VEXGU-446428 format. One record per residue: x, z, y of N, C-alpha, C in turn; residue in three letters; residue number from 0. Coordinates in nm, 3 decimals, always signed. Layout:
N
+---------+---------+---------+---------+---------+---------+---------+---------+---------+---------+-----+
!    n.xx !    n.zz !    n.yy !   ca.xx !   ca.zz !   ca.yy !    c.xx !    c.zz !    c.yy ! residuo ! num !
+---------+---------+---------+---------+---------+---------+---------+---------+---------+---------+-----+
!       X !       Z !       Y !       X !       Z !       Y !       X !       Z !       Y !     Ala ! NUM !
...
+---------+---------+---------+---------+---------+---------+---------+---------+---------+---------+-----+
END
This chain:
119
+---------+---------+---------+---------+---------+---------+---------+---------+---------+---------+-----+
!    n.xx !    n.zz !    n.yy !   ca.xx !   ca.zz !   ca.yy !    c.xx !    c.zz !    c.yy ! residuo ! num !
+---------+---------+---------+---------+---------+---------+---------+---------+---------+---------+-----+
!  -1.723 !  +2.201 !  +3.661 !  -1.612 !  +2.258 !  +3.589 !  -1.505 !  +2.151 !  +3.569 !     Met !   0 !
!  -1.381 !  +2.189 !  +3.581 !  -1.269 !  +2.096 !  +3.572 !  -1.238 !  +2.066 !  +3.426 !     Arg !   1 !
!  -1.209 !  +1.937 !  +3.397 !  -1.175 !  +1.894 !  +3.262 !  -1.032 !  +1.938 !  +3.231 !     Asn !   2 !
!  -1.014 !  +2.022 !  +3.131 !  -0.882 !  +2.072 !  +3.096 !  -0.810 !  +1.980 !  +2.998 !     Lys !   3 !
!  -0.875 !  +1.871 !  +2.957 !  -0.813 !  +1.779 !  +2.862 !  -0.834 !  +1.827 !  +2.720 !     Gly !   4 !
!  -0.757 !  +1.772 !  +2.629 !  -0.769 !  +1.810 !  +2.489 !  -0.870 !  +1.726 !  +2.415 !     Gly !   5 !
!  -0.897 !  +1.766 !  +2.295 !  -0.991 !  +1.693 !  +2.210 !  -1.133 !  +1.712 !  +2.261 !     Arg !   6 !
!  -1.212 !  +1.603 !  +2.266 !  -1.351 !  +1.618 !  +2.310 !  -1.434 !  +1.699 !  +2.210 !     Pro !   7 !
!  -1.535 !  +1.767 !  +2.260 !  -1.622 !  +1.848 !  +2.175 !  -1.707 !  +1.757 !  +2.087 !     Lys !   8 !
!  -1.729 !  +1.798 !  +1.962 !  -1.813 !  +1.722 !  +1.870 !  -1.959 !  +1.755 !  +1.896 !     Lys !   9 !
!  -2.046 !  +1.657 !  +1.871 !  -2.190 !  +1.678 !  +1.891 !  -2.243 !  +1.783 !  +1.794 !     Ala !  10 !
!  -2.202 !  +1.774 !  +1.668 !  -2.244 !  +1.872 !  +1.568 !  -2.117 !  +1.939 !  +1.516 !     Val !  11 !
!  -2.100 !  +2.063 !  +1.554 !  -1.980 !  +2.136 !  +1.515 !  -1.997 !  +2.194 !  +1.375 !     Lys !  12 !
!  -1.898 !  +2.171 !  +1.291 !  -1.901 !  +2.225 !  +1.154 !  -1.821 !  +2.356 !  +1.155 !     Lys !  13 !
!  -1.891 !  +2.465 !  +1.181 !  -1.824 !  +2.594 !  +1.192 !  -1.867 !  +2.693 !  +1.084 !     Asp !  14 !
!  -1.945 !  +2.647 !  +0.987 !  -1.992 !  +2.734 !  +0.881 !  -1.906 !  +2.714 !  +0.757 !     Gln !  15 !
!  -1.856 !  +2.822 !  +0.701 !  -1.770 !  +2.816 !  +0.583 !  -1.852 !  +2.850 !  +0.460 !     Leu !  16 !
!  -1.838 !  +2.768 !  +0.358 !  -1.909 !  +2.789 !  +0.233 !  -1.805 !  +2.793 !  +0.123 !     Leu !  17 !
!  -1.781 !  +2.910 !  +0.067 !  -1.682 !  +2.924 !  -0.040 !  -1.743 !  +2.885 !  -0.174 !     Gly !  18 !
!  -1.667 !  +2.815 !  -0.253 !  -1.715 !  +2.772 !  -0.384 !  -1.617 !  +2.821 !  -0.489 !     Val !  19 !
!  -1.667 !  +2.893 !  -0.588 !  -1.582 !  +2.939 !  -0.698 !  -1.581 !  +2.833 !  -0.807 !     Lys !  20 !
!  -1.460 !  +2.805 !  -0.857 !  -1.448 !  +2.708 !  -0.966 !  -1.318 !  +2.737 !  -1.041 !     Cys !  21 !
!  -1.306 !  +2.680 !  -1.159 !  -1.183 !  +2.696 !  -1.236 !  -1.077 !  +2.600 !  -1.181 !     Ser !  22 !
!  -0.954 !  +2.621 !  -1.224 !  -0.845 !  +2.533 !  -1.180 !  -0.871 !  +2.389 !  -1.225 !     Leu !  23 !
!  -0.922 !  +2.373 !  -1.344 !  -0.952 !  +2.239 !  -1.396 !  -1.061 !  +2.171 !  -1.312 !     Leu !  24 !
!  -1.165 !  +2.247 !  -1.278 !  -1.272 !  +2.192 !  -1.194 !  -1.218 !  +2.155 !  -1.055 !     Glu !  25 !
!  -1.132 !  +2.242 !  -1.001 !  -1.074 !  +2.215 !  -0.869 !  -0.995 !  +2.086 !  -0.870 !     Arg !  26 !
!  -0.912 !  +2.069 !  -0.972 !  -0.831 !  +1.946 !  -0.982 !  -0.919 !  +1.822 !  -0.994 !     Arg !  27 !
!  -1.028 !  +1.834 !  -1.071 !  -1.120 !  +1.722 !  -1.089 !  -1.188 !  +1.687 !  -0.957 !     Ala !  28 !
!  -1.232 !  +1.789 !  -0.882 !  -1.298 !  +1.766 !  -0.753 !  -1.200 !  +1.702 !  -0.656 !     Ile !  29 !
!  -1.078 !  +1.753 !  -0.651 !  -0.978 !  +1.697 !  -0.560 !  -0.946 !  +1.552 !  -0.595 !     Glu !  30 !
!  -0.937 !  +1.522 !  -0.725 !  -0.907 !  +1.385 !  -0.768 !  -1.021 !  +1.291 !  -0.730 !     Ala !  31 !
!  -1.145 !  +1.336 !  -0.749 !  -1.260 !  +1.252 !  -0.714 !  -1.268 !  +1.231 !  -0.563 !     Lys !  32 !
!  -1.237 !  +1.333 !  -0.487 !  -1.237 !  +1.320 !  -0.341 !  -1.130 !  +1.220 !  -0.297 !     Ala !  33 !
!  -1.012 !  +1.230 !  -0.359 !  -0.904 !  +1.135 !  -0.327 !  -0.945 !  +0.992 !  -0.359 !     Arg !  34 !
!  -1.007 !  +0.972 !  -0.476 !  -1.045 !  +0.837 !  -0.517 !  -1.153 !  +0.780 !  -0.426 !     Ser !  35 !
!  -1.232 !  +0.868 !  -0.362 !  -1.335 !  +0.823 !  -0.268 !  -1.281 !  +0.816 !  -0.125 !     Ala !  36 !
!  -1.153 !  +0.845 !  -0.107 !  -1.089 !  +0.847 !  +0.026 !  -1.159 !  +0.944 !  +0.120 !     Asn !  37 !
!  -1.193 !  +1.061 !  +0.068 !  -1.258 !  +1.165 !  +0.147 !  -1.182 !  +1.296 !  +0.132 !     Leu !  38 !
!  -1.199 !  +1.384 !  +0.229 !  -1.145 !  +1.518 !  +0.213 !  -1.234 !  +1.590 !  +0.112 !     Ser !  39 !
!  -1.185 !  +1.702 !  +0.059 !  -1.265 !  +1.778 !  -0.036 !  -1.394 !  +1.824 !  +0.031 !     Val !  40 !
!  -1.385 !  +1.868 !  +0.156 !  -1.505 !  +1.914 !  +0.228 !  -1.606 !  +1.800 !  +0.242 !     Ser !  41 !
!  -1.559 !  +1.683 !  +0.285 !  -1.650 !  +1.569 !  +0.302 !  -1.712 !  +1.530 !  +0.168 !     Glu !  42 !
!  -1.630 !  +1.531 !  +0.063 !  -1.678 !  +1.495 !  -0.070 !  -1.787 !  +1.591 !  -0.116 !     Tyr !  43 !
!  -1.760 !  +1.722 !  -0.106 !  -1.858 !  +1.821 !  -0.153 !  -1.985 !  +1.819 !  -0.068 !     Leu !  44 !
!  -1.972 !  +1.801 !  +0.064 !  -2.091 !  +1.792 !  +0.150 !  -2.177 !  +1.673 !  +0.111 !     Arg !  45 !
!  -2.113 !  +1.558 !  +0.095 !  -2.188 !  +1.436 !  +0.061 !  -2.254 !  +1.448 !  -0.076 !     Thr !  46 !
!  -2.181 !  +1.501 !  -0.173 !  -2.238 !  +1.517 !  -0.307 !  -2.352 !  +1.619 !  -0.305 !     Met !  47 !
!  -2.335 !  +1.726 !  -0.228 !  -2.438 !  +1.830 !  -0.222 !  -2.564 !  +1.783 !  -0.153 !     Gly !  48 !
!  -2.551 !  +1.700 !  -0.051 !  -2.667 !  +1.655 !  +0.026 !  -2.728 !  +1.529 !  -0.034 !     Ile !  49 !
!  -2.644 !  +1.429 !  -0.062 !  -2.695 !  +1.299 !  -0.109 !  -2.695 !  +1.288 !  -0.261 !     Asp !  50 !
!  -2.610 !  +1.364 !  -0.327 !  -2.601 !  +1.357 !  -0.472 !  -2.516 !  +1.241 !  -0.524 !     Gly !  51 !
!  -2.463 !  +1.161 !  -0.433 !  -2.378 !  +1.049 !  -0.474 !  -2.288 !  +1.007 !  -0.360 !     Lys !  52 !
!  -2.181 !  +0.935 !  -0.394 !  -2.089 !  +0.881 !  -0.295 !  -2.110 !  +0.730 !  -0.294 !     Ile !  53 !
!  -2.141 !  +0.675 !  -0.179 !  -2.158 !  +0.530 !  -0.167 !  -2.022 !  +0.467 !  -0.144 !     Asp !  54 !
!  -1.972 !  +0.403 !  -0.248 !  -1.846 !  +0.330 !  -0.237 !  -1.875 !  +0.185 !  -0.269 !     Arg !  55 !
!  -1.850 !  +0.097 !  -0.173 !  -1.874 !  -0.044 !  -0.203 !  -1.775 !  -0.093 !  -0.309 !     Pro !  56 !
!  -1.829 !  -0.162 !  -0.408 !  -1.744 !  -0.220 !  -0.512 !  -1.667 !  -0.336 !  -0.452 !     Glu !  57 !
!  -1.537 !  -0.333 !  -0.469 !  -1.455 !  -0.441 !  -0.417 !  -1.403 !  -0.522 !  -0.535 !     Arg !  58 !
!  -1.484 !  -0.614 !  -0.579 !  -1.442 !  -0.701 !  -0.687 !  -1.429 !  -0.842 !  -0.633 !     Thr !  59 !
!  -1.326 !  -0.907 !  -0.674 !  -1.302 !  -1.044 !  -0.630 !  -1.368 !  -1.140 !  -0.729 !     Leu !  60 !
!  -1.418 !  -1.251 !  -0.679 !  -1.475 !  -1.350 !  -0.769 !  -1.370 !  -1.401 !  -0.868 !     Pro !  61 !
!  -1.417 !  -1.441 !  -0.985 !  -1.327 !  -1.489 !  -1.091 !  -1.238 !  -1.603 !  -1.042 !     Arg !  62 !
!  -1.294 !  -1.693 !  -0.960 !  -1.217 !  -1.806 !  -0.908 !  -1.098 !  -1.758 !  -0.825 !     Glu !  63 !
!  -1.122 !  -1.657 !  -0.742 !  -1.014 !  -1.604 !  -0.656 !  -0.907 !  -1.538 !  -0.742 !     Val !  64 !
!  -0.947 !  -1.464 !  -0.845 !  -0.850 !  -1.402 !  -0.934 !  -0.767 !  -1.508 !  -1.007 !     Leu !  65 !
!  -0.832 !  -1.616 !  -1.047 !  -0.761 !  -1.725 !  -1.115 !  -0.660 !  -1.789 !  -1.021 !     Lys !  66 !
!  -0.699 !  -1.813 !  -0.898 !  -0.609 !  -1.873 !  -0.799 !  -0.491 !  -1.781 !  -0.774 !     Ile !  67 !
!  -0.517 !  -1.651 !  -0.762 !  -0.409 !  -1.554 !  -0.739 !  -0.310 !  -1.554 !  -0.854 !     Thr !  68 !
!  -0.361 !  -1.558 !  -0.977 !  -0.274 !  -1.563 !  -1.093 !  -0.188 !  -1.688 !  -1.095 !     Gly !  69 !
!  -0.249 !  -1.801 !  -1.064 !  -0.174 !  -1.927 !  -1.061 !  -0.067 !  -1.923 !  -0.953 !     Thr !  70 !
!  -0.101 !  -1.872 !  -0.836 !  -0.002 !  -1.862 !  -0.728 !  +0.115 !  -1.772 !  -0.767 !     Leu !  71 !
!  +0.086 !  -1.661 !  -0.832 !  +0.194 !  -1.572 !  -0.876 !  +0.286 !  -1.642 !  -0.976 !     Asn !  72 !
!  +0.226 !  -1.717 !  -1.068 !  +0.305 !  -1.791 !  -1.167 !  +0.392 !  -1.896 !  -1.099 !     His !  73 !
!  +0.334 !  -1.971 !  -1.007 !  +0.411 !  -2.073 !  -0.934 !  +0.523 !  -2.010 !  -0.853 !     Leu !  74 !
!  +0.494 !  -1.899 !  -0.789 !  +0.596 !  -1.832 !  -0.707 !  +0.714 !  -1.787 !  -0.793 !     Ala !  75 !
!  +0.687 !  -1.738 !  -0.913 !  +0.795 !  -1.695 !  -1.002 !  +0.881 !  -1.814 !  -1.044 !     Ala !  76 !
!  +0.816 !  -1.926 !  -1.078 !  +0.892 !  -2.046 !  -1.116 !  +0.978 !  -2.096 !  -1.002 !     Asn !  77 !
!  +0.920 !  -2.105 !  -0.882 !  +0.995 !  -2.155 !  -0.766 !  +1.109 !  -2.061 !  -0.733 !     Ile !  78 !
!  +1.088 !  -1.931 !  -0.746 !  +1.194 !  -1.835 !  -0.718 !  +1.312 !  -1.852 !  -0.814 !     Asn !  79 !
!  +1.283 !  -1.875 !  -0.942 !  +1.390 !  -1.896 !  -1.039 !  +1.469 !  -2.022 !  -1.009 !     Gln !  80 !
!  +1.398 !  -2.128 !  -0.974 !  +1.466 !  -2.255 !  -0.942 !  +1.547 !  -2.241 !  -0.814 !     Ile !  81 !
!  +1.492 !  -2.175 !  -0.713 !  +1.565 !  -2.155 !  -0.588 !  +1.690 !  -2.072 !  -0.612 !     Ala !  82 !
!  +1.680 !  -1.971 !  -0.697 !  +1.795 !  -1.887 !  -0.729 !  +1.906 !  -1.971 !  -0.792 !     His !  83 !
!  +1.868 !  -2.058 !  -0.882 !  +1.967 !  -2.144 !  -0.948 !  +2.030 !  -2.241 !  -0.847 !     Lys !  84 !
!  +1.948 !  -2.299 !  -0.761 !  +2.000 !  -2.394 !  -0.661 !  +2.090 !  -2.323 !  -0.561 !     Arg !  85 !
!  +2.059 !  -2.199 !  -0.528 !  +2.143 !  -2.124 !  -0.434 !  +2.281 !  -2.094 !  -0.491 !     Asn !  86 !
!  +2.292 !  -2.095 !  -0.625 !  +2.422 !  -2.079 !  -0.690 !  +2.492 !  -2.214 !  -0.704 !     Arg !  87 !
!  +2.430 !  -2.318 !  -0.649 !  +2.481 !  -2.456 !  -0.653 !  +2.485 !  -2.511 !  -0.794 !     His !  88 !
!  +2.394 !  -2.464 !  -0.880 !  +2.380 !  -2.520 !  -1.015 !  +2.283 !  -2.637 !  -1.008 !     Asp !  89 !
!  +2.306 !  -2.734 !  -1.093 !  +2.215 !  -2.849 !  -1.102 !  +2.095 !  -2.811 !  -1.189 !     Glu !  90 !
!  +1.982 !  -2.873 !  -1.160 !  +1.863 !  -2.851 !  -1.241 !  +1.868 !  -2.941 !  -1.363 !     Leu !  91 !
!  +1.832 !  -2.887 !  -1.480 !  +1.827 !  -2.972 !  -1.598 !  +1.693 !  -3.045 !  -1.600 !     Asn !  92 !
!  +1.674 !  -3.130 !  -1.697 !  +1.553 !  -3.213 !  -1.704 !  +1.427 !  -3.128 !  -1.716 !     Ala !  93 !
!  +1.433 !  -3.022 !  -1.794 !  +1.316 !  -2.935 !  -1.811 !  +1.280 !  -2.867 !  -1.679 !     Leu !  94 !
!  +1.378 !  -2.820 !  -1.606 !  +1.353 !  -2.753 !  -1.477 !  +1.297 !  -2.851 !  -1.375 !     Glu !  95 !
!  +1.348 !  -2.975 !  -1.375 !  +1.295 !  -3.077 !  -1.283 !  +1.150 !  -3.108 !  -1.319 !     Arg !  96 !
!  +1.120 !  -3.118 !  -1.449 !  +0.983 !  -3.144 !  -1.493 !  +0.892 !  -3.027 !  -1.456 !     Ala !  97 !
!  +0.942 !  -2.904 !  -1.472 !  +0.864 !  -2.786 !  -1.435 !  +0.834 !  -2.786 !  -1.286 !     Thr !  98 !
!  +0.935 !  -2.821 !  -1.207 !  +0.917 !  -2.826 !  -1.061 !  +0.813 !  -2.932 !  -1.024 !     Leu !  99 !
!  +0.820 !  -3.048 !  -1.089 !  +0.723 !  -3.155 !  -1.063 !  +0.581 !  -3.110 !  -1.102 !     Gln ! 100 !
!  +0.571 !  -3.045 !  -1.218 !  +0.440 !  -2.996 !  -1.264 !  +0.387 !  -2.890 !  -1.168 !     His ! 101 !
!  +0.472 !  -2.797 !  -1.125 !  +0.430 !  -2.692 !  -1.032 !  +0.382 !  -2.752 !  -0.900 !     Asp ! 102 !
!  +0.448 !  -2.858 !  -0.857 !  +0.408 !  -2.926 !  -0.734 !  +0.268 !  -2.984 !  -0.748 !     Ser ! 103 !
!  +0.239 !  -3.044 !  -0.864 !  +0.107 !  -3.100 !  -0.890 !  +0.002 !  -2.990 !  -0.896 !     Thr ! 104 !
!  +0.035 !  -2.882 !  -0.964 !  -0.058 !  -2.769 !  -0.974 !  -0.087 !  -2.711 !  -0.836 !     Val ! 105 !
!  +0.015 !  -2.702 !  -0.753 !  -0.002 !  -2.647 !  -0.619 !  -0.093 !  -2.736 !  -0.534 !     Leu ! 106 !
!  -0.077 !  -2.866 !  -0.544 !  -0.166 !  -2.958 !  -0.471 !  -0.310 !  -2.942 !  -0.517 !     Arg ! 107 !
!  -0.330 !  -2.932 !  -0.649 !  -0.465 !  -2.915 !  -0.703 !  -0.523 !  -2.782 !  -0.659 !     Gln ! 108 !
!  -0.440 !  -2.680 !  -0.654 !  -0.484 !  -2.548 !  -0.611 !  -0.531 !  -2.552 !  -0.466 !     Leu ! 109 !
!  -0.459 !  -2.623 !  -0.382 !  -0.499 !  -2.638 !  -0.242 !  -0.636 !  -2.706 !  -0.233 !     Ala ! 110 !
!  -0.658 !  -2.809 !  -0.315 !  -0.788 !  -2.877 !  -0.317 !  -0.898 !  -2.782 !  -0.364 !     Lys ! 111 !
!  -0.868 !  -2.704 !  -0.469 !  -0.966 !  -2.608 !  -0.522 !  -1.004 !  -2.504 !  -0.417 !     Asp ! 112 !
!  -0.906 !  -2.457 !  -0.343 !  -0.932 !  -2.357 !  -0.239 !  -1.022 !  -2.417 !  -0.132 !     Ile ! 113 !
!  -0.990 !  -2.541 !  -0.089 !  -1.073 !  -2.607 !  +0.012 !  -1.216 !  -2.624 !  -0.036 !     Lys ! 114 !
!  -1.234 !  -2.668 !  -0.159 !  -1.370 !  -2.688 !  -0.208 !  -1.443 !  -2.555 !  -0.227 !     Ser ! 115 !
!  -1.371 !  -2.450 !  -0.263 !  -1.433 !  -2.318 !  -0.280 !  -1.482 !  -2.264 !  -0.146 !     Tyr ! 116 !
!  -1.406 !  -2.290 !  -0.042 !  -1.440 !  -2.237 !  +0.090 !  -1.547 !  -2.318 !  +0.162 !     Leu ! 117 !
!  -1.576 !  -2.437 !  +0.114 !  -1.677 !  -2.520 !  +0.182 !  -1.815 !  -2.497 !  +0.129 !     Gln ! 118 !
+---------+---------+---------+---------+---------+---------+---------+---------+---------+---------+-----+
END
């Protein structure tokens, strides 16, 4: 038989329809839970009905990584403010120069911390 193209046939075809009666509130809750699990409503209900649970890997970052991210965000905000001022051709005052020097030191230490964390 000649291949007519198109989507390939699935090994297990899902051709059975199962209607479920629920209230509007229940429907919204099911849809929200399916969305949060990154599944369609059908996939969510099938998985819950068969397995009784949704396996979602917890994606939590280690405390050290969160601390580094917070420090980087803080440094980026400081550098952005100083760059904005310099782009207007304004001179940095003593406090801003000290802040820049401190941020530079913190950034060097952060680089060392990242290296030691990864080793």
